[in-house]
LONU-476213 format. One record per residue: residue number from 0; residue in one letter; chain; x, y, z of N, C-alpha, C, O, CB in turn. Coordinates in Angstrom, 3 decimals. Glycine has a CB too. Layout:
% residues N
i,aa,ch,n_u,n_v,n_w,ca_u,ca_v,ca_w,c_u,c_v,c_w,o_u,o_v,o_w,cb_u,cb_v,cb_w
NUM,A,A,X,Y,Z,X,Y,Z,X,Y,Z,X,Y,Z,X,Y,Z;
...
//
This chain:
% residues 171
i,aa,ch,n_u,n_v,n_w,ca_u,ca_v,ca_w,c_u,c_v,c_w,o_u,o_v,o_w,cb_u,cb_v,cb_w
0,M,A,-2.219,-42.358,7.539,-1.081,-42.319,8.444,-0.894,-40.883,8.923,-0.916,-39.956,8.115,0.209,-42.853,7.751;
1,M,A,-0.714,-40.694,10.196,-0.506,-39.367,10.766,0.984,-39.150,11.020,1.731,-40.102,11.247,-1.317,-39.194,12.077;
2,A,A,1.399,-37.903,10.979,2.791,-37.562,11.239,3.147,-37.941,12.669,2.324,-37.824,13.578,3.048,-36.058,10.991;
3,Q,A,4.372,-38.390,12.858,4.841,-38.786,14.179,5.053,-37.580,15.074,4.802,-37.647,16.277,6.128,-39.582,14.066;
4,N,A,5.514,-36.472,14.496,5.795,-35.289,15.310,4.593,-34.355,15.310,3.770,-34.399,14.395,7.047,-34.552,14.792;
5,A,A,4.490,-33.516,16.327,3.362,-32.601,16.439,3.575,-31.328,15.628,2.634,-30.562,15.424,3.122,-32.251,17.891;
6,G,A,4.804,-31.094,15.163,5.115,-29.870,14.432,4.984,-30.049,12.936,4.003,-30.600,12.437,6.506,-29.406,14.764;
7,T,A,5.982,-29.577,12.244,6.003,-29.631,10.792,6.141,-31.069,10.295,7.025,-31.791,10.755,7.141,-28.774,10.249;
8,P,A,5.289,-31.497,9.369,5.420,-32.847,8.818,6.765,-33.017,8.109,7.243,-32.105,7.435,4.265,-33.144,7.844;
9,L,A,7.358,-34.183,8.269,8.642,-34.508,7.658,8.467,-35.653,6.672,7.570,-36.482,6.827,9.688,-34.873,8.733;
10,F,A,9.319,-35.698,5.666,9.229,-36.761,4.668,9.303,-38.142,5.316,8.583,-39.058,4.918,10.343,-36.610,3.634;
11,E,A,10.163,-38.287,6.303,10.324,-39.598,6.950,9.098,-40.013,7.761,8.978,-41.179,8.136,11.541,-39.579,7.854;
12,D,A,8.193,-39.088,8.035,6.948,-39.431,8.721,5.967,-40.158,7.795,5.002,-40.760,8.265,6.295,-38.170,9.281;
13,Y,A,6.210,-40.103,6.486,5.313,-40.676,5.490,6.090,-41.567,4.513,6.135,-41.281,3.316,4.574,-39.558,4.728;
14,P,A,6.698,-42.640,5.016,7.512,-43.494,4.139,6.648,-44.369,3.227,5.516,-44.718,3.562,8.435,-44.379,4.978;
15,V,A,7.213,-44.712,2.070,6.563,-45.691,1.196,7.316,-47.008,1.353,8.506,-47.015,1.667,6.548,-45.211,-0.314;
16,T,A,6.631,-48.103,1.139,7.245,-49.410,1.357,7.796,-50.034,0.083,8.603,-50.962,0.141,6.246,-50.342,1.973;
17,E,A,7.366,-49.530,-1.061,7.778,-50.109,-2.334,8.187,-49.015,-3.313,7.566,-47.953,-3.361,6.650,-50.962,-2.928;
18,V,A,9.243,-49.282,-4.100,9.685,-48.353,-5.140,9.674,-49.092,-6.471,10.306,-50.138,-6.615,11.111,-47.776,-4.825;
19,F,A,8.958,-48.546,-7.436,8.850,-49.139,-8.773,10.145,-48.907,-9.544,10.654,-47.787,-9.582,7.642,-48.544,-9.548;
20,T,A,10.684,-49.974,-10.164,11.937,-49.860,-10.913,11.835,-50.336,-12.358,12.832,-50.306,-13.079,13.007,-50.637,-10.216;
21,G,A,10.669,-50.769,-12.795,10.511,-51.264,-14.159,10.353,-50.156,-15.175,10.536,-48.976,-14.876,9.334,-52.177,-14.237;
22,K,A,10.005,-50.565,-16.390,9.748,-49.588,-17.453,8.385,-48.946,-17.185,7.401,-49.652,-16.966,9.788,-50.264,-18.880;
23,P,A,8.324,-47.598,-17.202,7.050,-46.924,-16.918,5.985,-47.241,-17.968,6.271,-47.320,-19.163,7.262,-45.414,-16.843;
24,A,A,4.756,-47.419,-17.497,3.620,-47.640,-18.394,3.328,-46.350,-19.151,3.555,-45.253,-18.639,2.361,-48.115,-17.601;
25,A,A,2.829,-46.489,-20.355,2.441,-45.322,-21.152,1.250,-44.636,-20.483,0.369,-45.312,-19.951,2.091,-45.734,-22.621;
26,P,A,1.215,-43.307,-20.504,0.089,-42.601,-19.889,-1.236,-42.918,-20.582,-1.303,-43.068,-21.802,0.337,-41.098,-19.919;
27,I,A,-2.277,-43.014,-19.773,-3.624,-43.284,-20.274,-4.421,-41.985,-20.154,-4.663,-41.499,-19.050,-4.318,-44.467,-19.479;
28,F,A,-4.820,-41.437,-21.275,-5.526,-40.158,-21.315,-7.032,-40.394,-21.318,-7.589,-40.861,-22.311,-5.105,-39.338,-22.557;
29,T,A,-7.690,-40.073,-20.207,-9.126,-40.314,-20.088,-9.940,-39.028,-19.995,-11.139,-39.043,-20.276,-9.400,-41.167,-18.881;
30,R,A,-9.327,-37.931,-19.613,-10.031,-36.658,-19.450,-9.613,-35.672,-20.536,-8.505,-35.756,-21.065,-9.756,-36.063,-18.056;
31,T,A,-10.482,-34.760,-20.857,-10.179,-33.712,-21.833,-8.939,-32.935,-21.416,-8.083,-32.633,-22.248,-11.373,-32.758,-21.992;
32,E,A,-8.839,-32.607,-20.111,-7.698,-31.839,-19.603,-6.382,-32.598,-19.798,-5.348,-31.991,-20.075,-7.899,-31.512,-18.116;
33,E,A,-6.424,-33.899,-19.654,-5.220,-34.713,-19.851,-4.806,-34.715,-21.319,-3.623,-34.593,-21.636,-5.455,-36.157,-19.363;
34,R,A,-5.772,-34.853,-22.199,-5.475,-34.872,-23.638,-4.949,-33.528,-24.116,-4.159,-33.475,-25.058,-6.723,-35.252,-24.435;
35,Q,A,-5.377,-32.439,-23.477,-4.913,-31.103,-23.855,-3.390,-30.986,-23.673,-2.735,-30.255,-24.415,-5.639,-30.022,-23.013;
36,Y,A,-2.835,-31.692,-22.707,-1.400,-31.633,-22.414,-0.718,-32.965,-22.707,0.298,-33.290,-22.094,-1.171,-31.241,-20.951;
37,R,A,-1.272,-33.735,-23.641,-0.771,-35.084,-23.907,0.690,-35.114,-24.361,1.419,-36.047,-24.023,-1.628,-35.740,-24.954;
38,T,A,1.123,-34.114,-25.115,2.498,-34.129,-25.612,3.493,-34.015,-24.469,4.424,-34.815,-24.389,2.719,-32.997,-26.612;
39,V,A,3.320,-33.038,-23.581,4.271,-32.854,-22.490,4.206,-34.033,-21.510,5.238,-34.457,-20.991,3.992,-31.527,-21.754;
40,I,A,3.009,-34.566,-21.252,2.888,-35.712,-20.349,3.534,-36.949,-20.970,4.280,-37.667,-20.304,1.406,-35.991,-20.019;
41,R,A,3.245,-37.192,-22.236,3.822,-38.357,-22.922,5.352,-38.256,-22.974,6.045,-39.248,-22.745,3.247,-38.478,-24.356;
42,E,A,5.883,-37.057,-23.275,7.338,-36.877,-23.334,7.980,-37.019,-21.953,9.106,-37.505,-21.840,7.677,-35.505,-23.927;
43,G,A,7.276,-36.600,-20.910,7.791,-36.791,-19.556,7.983,-38.255,-19.227,9.014,-38.643,-18.679,6.860,-36.161,-18.545;
44,V,A,6.996,-39.068,-19.559,7.080,-40.504,-19.283,8.062,-41.196,-20.223,8.760,-42.124,-19.816,5.698,-41.150,-19.405;
45,R,A,8.121,-40.752,-21.470,8.974,-41.404,-22.470,10.440,-40.990,-22.375,11.327,-41.840,-22.457,8.460,-41.097,-23.851;
46,T,A,10.710,-39.672,-22.201,12.095,-39.180,-22.262,12.583,-38.519,-20.976,13.779,-38.272,-20.819,12.226,-38.203,-23.385;
47,G,A,11.663,-38.233,-20.058,12.051,-37.540,-18.826,11.911,-36.032,-18.909,12.330,-35.323,-17.994,13.463,-37.881,-18.478;
48,Y,A,11.329,-35.530,-19.993,11.137,-34.084,-20.132,10.301,-33.560,-18.968,9.185,-34.031,-18.746,10.458,-33.744,-21.486;
49,G,A,10.833,-32.584,-18.219,10.116,-31.962,-17.122,9.998,-32.789,-15.857,9.325,-32.381,-14.911,8.786,-31.615,-17.571;
50,V,A,10.648,-33.953,-15.827,10.550,-34.811,-14.646,11.447,-34.275,-13.543,12.627,-33.993,-13.752,10.930,-36.268,-14.990;
51,G,A,10.857,-34.142,-12.369,11.604,-33.581,-11.250,11.648,-34.488,-10.048,10.813,-35.375,-9.873,11.021,-32.277,-10.856;
52,M,A,12.656,-34.239,-9.214,12.802,-34.902,-7.921,12.821,-33.777,-6.897,13.838,-33.105,-6.724,14.118,-35.814,-7.842;
53,G,A,11.707,-33.575,-6.227,11.624,-32.457,-5.304,11.686,-31.147,-6.068,10.901,-30.920,-6.989,12.746,-32.526,-4.262;
54,T,A,12.611,-30.294,-5.689,12.700,-28.984,-6.326,13.628,-28.974,-7.538,13.821,-27.918,-8.140,13.171,-27.964,-5.325;
55,H,A,14.211,-30.117,-7.917,15.184,-30.157,-9.023,14.683,-31.033,-10.170,14.040,-32.060,-9.953,16.545,-30.679,-8.522;
56,L,A,14.989,-30.607,-11.381,14.701,-31.442,-12.554,15.776,-32.510,-12.674,16.959,-32.231,-12.479,14.627,-30.584,-13.858;
57,I,A,15.364,-33.735,-12.995,16.352,-34.802,-13.212,16.405,-35.221,-14.670,17.424,-35.738,-15.128,16.030,-36.014,-12.338;
58,G,A,15.317,-35.005,-15.409,15.307,-35.274,-16.840,15.402,-36.745,-17.221,15.862,-37.073,-18.315,16.416,-34.550,-17.471;
59,R,A,14.975,-37.631,-16.333,14.955,-39.069,-16.637,13.534,-39.589,-16.445,12.830,-39.144,-15.539,15.964,-39.858,-15.729;
60,P,A,13.106,-40.528,-17.289,11.738,-41.055,-17.174,11.637,-42.130,-16.092,11.634,-43.325,-16.386,11.275,-41.627,-18.519;
61,E,A,11.553,-41.690,-14.852,11.485,-42.632,-13.736,10.667,-42.018,-12.599,10.510,-40.799,-12.530,12.911,-43.012,-13.243;
62,P,A,10.153,-42.856,-11.721,9.367,-42.341,-10.598,10.194,-41.401,-9.720,11.392,-41.601,-9.518,8.825,-43.499,-9.757;
63,T,A,9.517,-40.370,-9.203,10.175,-39.394,-8.335,9.361,-39.089,-7.084,9.796,-38.307,-6.238,10.433,-38.113,-9.099;
64,F,A,8.176,-39.701,-6.956,7.312,-39.402,-5.813,6.544,-40.644,-5.377,6.057,-41.413,-6.206,6.334,-38.268,-6.159;
65,A,A,6.444,-40.826,-4.074,5.615,-41.867,-3.449,5.843,-43.267,-4.025,4.910,-44.067,-4.105,4.163,-41.506,-3.597;
66,G,A,7.067,-43.557,-4.421,7.429,-44.901,-4.857,7.172,-45.252,-6.303,7.907,-46.055,-6.878,6.730,-45.845,-4.049;
67,H,A,6.139,-44.667,-6.914,5.838,-45.073,-8.294,5.222,-43.990,-9.173,4.672,-44.296,-10.230,4.920,-46.230,-8.266;
68,F,A,5.307,-42.733,-8.756,4.744,-41.657,-9.572,5.833,-40.843,-10.252,6.819,-40.450,-9.629,3.875,-40.744,-8.717;
69,I,A,5.637,-40.601,-11.532,6.507,-39.716,-12.294,5.861,-38.338,-12.221,4.735,-38.152,-12.684,6.702,-40.210,-13.797;
70,V,A,6.570,-37.376,-11.642,6.052,-36.016,-11.530,6.633,-35.203,-12.681,7.850,-35.067,-12.811,6.409,-35.373,-10.137;
71,I,A,5.748,-34.669,-13.509,6.141,-33.893,-14.687,5.682,-32.459,-14.469,4.515,-32.216,-14.160,5.529,-34.494,-16.011;
72,R,A,6.600,-31.506,-14.631,6.263,-30.087,-14.458,6.612,-29.316,-15.725,7.576,-29.636,-16.420,7.007,-29.484,-13.235;
73,W,A,5.807,-28.292,-16.012,6.076,-27.424,-17.150,5.526,-26.037,-16.849,4.630,-25.873,-16.021,5.455,-27.998,-18.456;
74,A,A,6.076,-25.051,-17.532,5.679,-23.653,-17.323,4.437,-23.332,-18.142,4.173,-23.945,-19.176,6.831,-22.690,-17.698;
75,C,A,3.683,-22.353,-17.650,2.489,-21.891,-18.373,2.396,-20.373,-18.320,1.314,-19.803,-18.459,1.209,-22.526,-17.781;
76,G,A,3.535,-19.727,-18.119,3.593,-18.273,-18.018,4.603,-17.886,-16.960,5.205,-18.751,-16.324,2.205,-17.681,-17.690;
77,S,A,4.793,-16.591,-16.769,5.842,-16.137,-15.856,5.596,-16.530,-14.406,6.547,-16.838,-13.688,5.977,-14.649,-15.946;
78,D,A,4.354,-16.528,-13.963,4.033,-16.893,-12.585,3.140,-18.125,-12.523,2.259,-18.221,-11.668,3.357,-15.728,-11.876;
79,C,A,3.367,-19.047,-13.415,2.492,-20.200,-13.499,3.312,-21.475,-13.689,4.308,-21.497,-14.412,1.487,-20.029,-14.645;
80,R,A,2.867,-22.520,-13.026,3.510,-23.823,-13.195,2.414,-24.881,-13.267,1.408,-24.810,-12.561,4.517,-24.126,-12.024;
81,M,A,2.633,-25.848,-14.126,1.697,-26.964,-14.273,2.424,-28.224,-13.812,3.651,-28.307,-13.866,1.180,-27.106,-15.764;
82,M,A,1.634,-29.209,-13.355,2.213,-30.456,-12.881,1.214,-31.584,-13.103,0.014,-31.421,-12.883,2.609,-30.354,-11.386;
83,A,A,1.725,-32.725,-13.541,0.919,-33.935,-13.642,1.683,-35.064,-12.978,2.913,-35.105,-13.024,0.582,-34.278,-15.128;
84,L,A,0.958,-35.974,-12.365,1.551,-37.172,-11.780,1.078,-38.351,-12.605,-0.119,-38.506,-12.845,1.167,-37.340,-10.263;
85,V,A,2.016,-39.186,-13.042,1.673,-40.368,-13.814,2.136,-41.588,-13.035,3.306,-41.695,-12.668,2.314,-40.327,-15.238;
86,D,A,1.213,-42.504,-12.785,1.553,-43.739,-12.094,2.383,-44.593,-13.053,1.885,-45.026,-14.093,0.263,-44.503,-11.610;
87,A,A,3.641,-44.834,-12.705,4.546,-45.587,-13.581,4.105,-47.040,-13.743,4.463,-47.683,-14.730,5.969,-45.540,-13.031;
88,K,A,3.338,-47.565,-12.797,2.872,-48.957,-12.878,1.675,-49.107,-13.806,1.565,-50.099,-14.526,2.510,-49.470,-11.492;
89,T,A,0.767,-48.115,-13.791,-0.495,-48.268,-14.520,-0.703,-47.288,-15.664,-1.502,-47.555,-16.561,-1.619,-48.131,-13.577;
90,G,A,0.003,-46.155,-15.652,-0.197,-45.115,-16.658,-1.312,-44.143,-16.306,-1.585,-43.222,-17.075,-0.491,-45.744,-17.984;
91,T,A,-1.963,-44.324,-15.163,-3.027,-43.420,-14.737,-2.448,-42.041,-14.434,-1.380,-41.922,-13.834,-3.763,-43.984,-13.498;
92,I,A,-3.162,-41.006,-14.855,-2.715,-39.622,-14.685,-3.529,-38.973,-13.564,-4.749,-39.124,-13.495,-2.860,-38.813,-16.021;
93,Y,A,-2.826,-38.247,-12.687,-3.470,-37.541,-11.582,-3.071,-36.075,-11.620,-1.994,-35.721,-12.097,-3.092,-38.175,-10.219;
94,Q,A,-3.964,-35.225,-11.106,-3.665,-33.810,-11.034,-2.913,-33.508,-9.746,-2.965,-34.296,-8.802,-4.952,-32.978,-11.122;
95,P,A,-2.211,-32.371,-9.694,-1.452,-32.007,-8.495,-2.379,-31.544,-7.375,-3.560,-31.281,-7.602,-0.434,-30.908,-8.821;
96,P,A,-1.828,-31.448,-6.161,-2.646,-30.871,-5.096,-2.977,-29.421,-5.451,-2.167,-28.725,-6.063,-1.911,-30.953,-3.721;
97,L,A,-4.140,-28.984,-5.074,-4.644,-27.635,-5.341,-4.973,-27.403,-6.813,-5.282,-26.276,-7.200,-3.631,-26.613,-4.888;
98,G,A,-4.915,-28.443,-7.638,-5.275,-28.306,-9.048,-6.735,-27.912,-9.185,-7.549,-28.205,-8.309,-5.002,-29.611,-9.808;
99,G,A,-7.063,-27.251,-10.281,-8.413,-26.737,-10.467,-9.218,-27.519,-11.480,-9.155,-28.747,-11.541,-8.357,-25.312,-10.880;
100,R,A,-9.976,-26.780,-12.275,-10.828,-27.374,-13.306,-10.486,-26.752,-14.647,-9.867,-25.690,-14.714,-12.336,-27.175,-12.975;
101,G,A,-10.890,-27.415,-15.701,-10.676,-26.883,-17.045,-9.211,-26.610,-17.326,-8.367,-27.486,-17.136,-11.475,-25.616,-17.238;
102,N,A,-8.900,-25.396,-17.778,-7.519,-25.040,-18.098,-6.615,-25.029,-16.872,-5.393,-25.086,-17.013,-7.479,-23.688,-18.763;
103,D,A,-7.182,-24.959,-15.681,-6.398,-24.958,-14.445,-6.263,-26.349,-13.824,-5.787,-26.473,-12.695,-7.028,-24.019,-13.445;
104,Y,A,-6.671,-27.388,-14.537,-6.678,-28.748,-14.006,-5.291,-29.159,-13.479,-5.187,-29.756,-12.408,-7.141,-29.731,-15.090;
105,F,A,-4.245,-28.842,-14.222,-2.885,-29.201,-13.823,-2.116,-28.028,-13.216,-0.923,-28.161,-12.946,-2.128,-29.737,-15.013;
106,A,A,-2.762,-26.894,-12.995,-2.078,-25.709,-12.468,-1.759,-25.878,-10.987,-2.557,-26.411,-10.216,-2.937,-24.452,-12.680;
107,V,A,-0.576,-25.413,-10.615,-0.182,-25.337,-9.209,-0.255,-23.855,-8.866,0.574,-23.082,-9.347,1.280,-25.957,-8.940;
108,P,A,-1.214,-23.434,-8.054,-1.453,-22.002,-7.820,-0.430,-21.363,-6.875,-0.722,-21.123,-5.704,-2.843,-21.804,-7.255;
109,L,A,0.752,-21.096,-7.387,1.822,-20.502,-6.587,1.635,-18.992,-6.504,1.061,-18.380,-7.405,3.206,-20.842,-7.184;
110,M,A,2.118,-18.404,-5.430,1.988,-16.955,-5.242,2.786,-16.222,-6.315,3.940,-16.572,-6.561,2.470,-16.536,-3.827;
111,P,A,2.199,-15.209,-6.963,2.894,-14.465,-8.022,4.153,-13.770,-7.503,4.200,-13.282,-6.373,1.954,-13.432,-8.640;
112,L,A,5.154,-13.741,-8.354,6.399,-13.024,-8.071,7.027,-13.435,-6.746,7.551,-12.594,-6.016,6.146,-11.535,-8.066;
113,D,A,6.974,-14.711,-6.438,7.509,-15.209,-5.172,8.590,-16.244,-5.459,8.293,-17.343,-5.929,6.382,-15.818,-4.289;
114,D,A,9.844,-15.896,-5.178,10.942,-16.812,-5.472,11.017,-17.979,-4.485,11.819,-18.892,-4.682,12.253,-16.056,-5.466;
115,K,A,10.206,-17.971,-3.436,10.172,-19.080,-2.489,9.107,-20.116,-2.861,9.031,-21.173,-2.236,9.916,-18.555,-1.082;
116,A,A,8.294,-19.824,-3.861,7.232,-20.728,-4.274,7.844,-21.986,-4.891,8.687,-21.900,-5.784,6.277,-20.033,-5.276;
117,S,A,7.413,-23.154,-4.408,7.961,-24.406,-4.922,7.131,-25.593,-4.464,6.271,-25.478,-3.591,9.411,-24.578,-4.477;
118,E,A,7.411,-26.725,-5.072,6.857,-27.992,-4.630,8.051,-28.859,-4.235,9.093,-28.826,-4.890,5.964,-28.678,-5.754;
119,D,A,7.897,-29.619,-3.181,8.982,-30.488,-2.736,8.408,-31.858,-2.428,7.347,-31.974,-1.815,9.710,-29.897,-1.492;
120,F,A,9.116,-32.895,-2.859,8.660,-34.271,-2.677,9.848,-35.204,-2.868,10.908,-34.793,-3.341,7.508,-34.623,-3.671;
121,M,A,9.657,-36.462,-2.493,10.727,-37.455,-2.599,10.159,-38.777,-3.102,8.971,-39.057,-2.942,11.432,-37.653,-1.235;
122,L,A,11.018,-39.578,-3.706,10.627,-40.902,-4.185,10.189,-41.795,-3.036,9.257,-42.583,-3.194,11.778,-41.556,-4.943;
123,T,A,10.833,-41.690,-1.897,10.594,-42.609,-0.785,9.567,-42.115,0.230,9.469,-42.668,1.325,11.878,-42.873,-0.084;
124,S,A,8.806,-41.090,-0.119,7.822,-40.541,0.798,6.530,-40.197,0.058,6.553,-39.873,-1.129,8.383,-39.301,1.503;
125,S,A,5.406,-40.270,0.768,4.120,-39.890,0.184,3.727,-38.460,0.559,2.604,-38.032,0.295,3.032,-40.862,0.636;
126,L,A,4.655,-37.723,1.175,4.414,-36.328,1.551,4.815,-35.398,0.412,5.907,-35.530,-0.141,5.189,-35.966,2.837;
127,M,A,3.939,-34.459,0.059,4.277,-33.417,-0.903,4.036,-32.074,-0.237,2.989,-31.844,0.368,3.442,-33.555,-2.221;
128,I,A,5.021,-31.190,-0.357,4.937,-29.863,0.233,4.831,-28.849,-0.899,5.643,-28.854,-1.825,6.172,-29.565,1.149;
129,V,A,3.834,-27.989,-0.822,3.666,-26.922,-1.809,3.813,-25.612,-1.039,2.942,-25.224,-0.261,2.259,-27.016,-2.565;
130,R,A,4.941,-24.942,-1.279,5.267,-23.719,-0.544,4.790,-22.478,-1.294,4.904,-22.382,-2.516,6.776,-23.633,-0.298;
131,H,A,4.254,-21.536,-0.526,3.826,-20.237,-1.039,2.822,-20.400,-2.184,3.006,-19.886,-3.287,5.041,-19.426,-1.513;
132,A,A,1.765,-21.131,-1.875,0.680,-21.371,-2.824,-0.613,-20.784,-2.265,-0.729,-20.534,-1.065,0.517,-22.892,-3.113;
133,C,A,-1.590,-20.566,-3.160,-2.879,-20.013,-2.750,-4.000,-20.894,-3.279,-4.020,-21.241,-4.460,-3.046,-18.557,-3.255;
134,R,A,-4.921,-21.251,-2.416,-6.138,-21.936,-2.874,-7.024,-20.954,-3.628,-7.683,-21.310,-4.604,-6.913,-22.558,-1.676;
135,D,A,-7.027,-19.710,-3.155,-7.851,-18.657,-3.747,-7.047,-17.353,-3.688,-6.822,-16.815,-2.604,-9.239,-18.515,-2.995;
136,F,A,-6.617,-16.845,-4.839,-5.786,-15.639,-4.867,-6.516,-14.404,-4.327,-5.868,-13.436,-3.930,-5.318,-15.372,-6.286;
137,K,A,-7.842,-14.422,-4.306,-8.602,-13.295,-3.787,-8.618,-13.285,-2.259,-8.913,-12.260,-1.644,-10.025,-13.333,-4.325;
138,D,A,-8.303,-14.422,-1.652,-8.296,-14.543,-0.198,-6.883,-14.905,0.252,-6.492,-16.072,0.222,-9.332,-15.612,0.285;
139,R,A,-6.126,-13.901,0.667,-4.723,-14.113,1.055,-4.571,-15.045,2.255,-3.476,-15.548,2.506,-4.072,-12.784,1.370;
140,K,A,-5.654,-15.284,3.000,-5.572,-16.222,4.126,-5.443,-17.662,3.651,-5.176,-18.561,4.448,-6.798,-16.083,5.020;
141,T,A,-5.634,-17.881,2.341,-5.450,-19.220,1.789,-4.053,-19.395,1.203,-3.746,-20.445,0.638,-6.502,-19.498,0.721;
142,C,A,-3.204,-18.375,1.332,-1.836,-18.438,0.801,-0.886,-18.892,1.897,-0.910,-18.376,3.014,-1.390,-17.060,0.233;
143,G,A,-0.058,-19.859,1.563,0.879,-20.365,2.552,1.564,-21.628,2.088,1.723,-21.863,0.890,0.175,-20.618,3.852;
144,T,A,1.968,-22.437,3.047,2.618,-23.706,2.760,1.660,-24.834,3.115,1.152,-24.920,4.233,3.956,-23.843,3.540;
145,Y,A,1.431,-25.695,2.130,0.525,-26.828,2.273,1.332,-28.116,2.349,2.291,-28.301,1.599,-0.483,-26.882,1.099;
146,Y,A,0.944,-28.999,3.251,1.560,-30.321,3.394,0.483,-31.349,3.072,-0.546,-31.414,3.744,2.159,-30.542,4.847;
147,F,A,0.729,-32.149,2.040,-0.236,-33.155,1.605,0.359,-34.549,1.711,1.547,-34.751,1.460,-0.691,-32.882,0.168;
148,N,A,-0.476,-35.503,2.084,-0.101,-36.917,2.061,-0.875,-37.583,0.929,-2.095,-37.447,0.840,-0.393,-37.618,3.442;
149,W,A,-0.159,-38.305,0.061,-0.808,-39.047,-1.014,-1.287,-40.364,-0.427,-0.484,-41.177,0.031,0.161,-39.278,-2.232;
150,Q,A,-2.608,-40.573,-0.444,-3.188,-41.781,0.132,-4.494,-42.079,-0.580,-5.289,-41.173,-0.827,-3.413,-41.627,1.664;
151,D,A,-4.719,-43.338,-0.910,-5.946,-43.767,-1.580,-6.183,-42.988,-2.880,-7.306,-42.581,-3.175,-7.144,-43.594,-0.642;
152,N,A,-5.111,-42.789,-3.648,-5.166,-42.127,-4.961,-5.644,-40.686,-4.907,-6.287,-40.207,-5.841,-6.062,-42.899,-5.873;
153,R,A,-5.334,-39.995,-3.821,-5.645,-38.568,-3.745,-4.760,-37.906,-2.692,-4.174,-38.569,-1.836,-7.146,-38.346,-3.414;
154,F,A,-4.683,-36.588,-2.783,-3.915,-35.814,-1.813,-4.807,-35.432,-0.638,-5.896,-34.887,-0.820,-3.309,-34.552,-2.470;
155,N,A,-4.336,-35.723,0.558,-5.030,-35.357,1.783,-4.216,-34.292,2.499,-3.020,-34.471,2.729,-5.258,-36.596,2.697;
156,L,A,-4.859,-33.186,2.851,-4.175,-32.112,3.543,-3.805,-32.563,4.956,-4.654,-33.035,5.712,-5.053,-30.846,3.583;
157,V,A,-2.522,-32.409,5.298,-2.011,-32.773,6.617,-1.872,-31.528,7.482,-2.216,-31.534,8.664,-0.655,-33.502,6.500;
158,K,A,-1.359,-30.458,6.872,-1.120,-29.222,7.619,-1.072,-28.058,6.639,-0.723,-28.217,5.469,0.201,-29.307,8.446;
159,F,A,-1.432,-26.878,7.150,-1.365,-25.646,6.361,-0.834,-24.543,7.258,-1.266,-24.409,8.403,-2.764,-25.265,5.767;
160,G,A,0.095,-23.755,6.747,0.608,-22.587,7.452,0.451,-21.365,6.572,0.915,-21.364,5.432,2.085,-22.784,7.854;
161,V,A,-0.198,-20.319,7.078,-0.451,-19.084,6.334,0.854,-18.314,6.148,1.730,-18.340,7.013,-1.501,-18.206,7.064;
162,V,A,0.973,-17.630,5.009,2.095,-16.728,4.767,1.543,-15.312,4.840,0.570,-14.988,4.159,2.794,-17.011,3.373;
163,D,A,2.153,-14.475,5.656,1.669,-13.094,5.785,2.138,-12.271,4.570,2.952,-12.750,3.780,2.180,-12.447,7.124;
164,P,A,1.637,-11.051,4.418,2.003,-10.222,3.264,3.499,-9.979,3.115,3.960,-9.688,2.012,1.310,-8.907,3.359;
165,L,A,4.260,-10.088,4.179,5.712,-9.912,4.098,6.417,-11.221,3.765,7.642,-11.312,3.847,6.250,-9.353,5.413;
166,R,A,5.620,-12.256,3.380,6.114,-13.557,2.945,6.750,-14.368,4.079,7.656,-15.167,3.841,7.117,-13.370,1.837;
167,K,A,6.274,-14.160,5.311,6.760,-14.940,6.443,5.708,-15.985,6.784,4.515,-15.681,6.819,7.072,-14.027,7.675;
168,L,A,6.140,-17.198,7.033,5.232,-18.272,7.374,4.757,-18.102,8.813,5.554,-17.913,9.732,5.908,-19.640,7.178;
169,I,A,3.442,-18.173,8.983,2.844,-18.082,10.318,2.404,-19.496,10.680,1.494,-20.027,10.043,1.622,-17.049,10.366;
170,P,A,3.025,-20.128,11.687,2.676,-21.520,12.024,1.246,-21.686,12.480,0.823,-22.799,12.793,3.587,-22.033,13.095;
//
């Protein structure tokens, strides 16, 4: 699905048709990286630990993204954030957009010392916005705001805007 407007993608441009309301399925750990963080992921699904709705923590074990995903976030240092998505219907675990490999599998590569760095998403939309993030910290041209659409069990890049060294978004 493509955004209706030619400018910045909006949550309403990527609506979901169904919202899961049942008891969330237990997470299924299939990868080494998932098992490494099994406690925080399991507690997110079971008790709501680290569960967020957009930029705010809600602390309840319920879907917060794209109709049926529980988004769990946790810290990994002063300038580091980790995130996992758990399908509340199936228990399948997915990595966040821009996630890496190994120890960085669940890392969200946000710009260091940047108070504008964040992820934003909604229960009723498949759009996820990652602000002030870098695909490659060595290449500042990869730092900016990323707009992803969740489709076919993966994140698809919809739009990217570079952030200049003064932290201003360049459309």
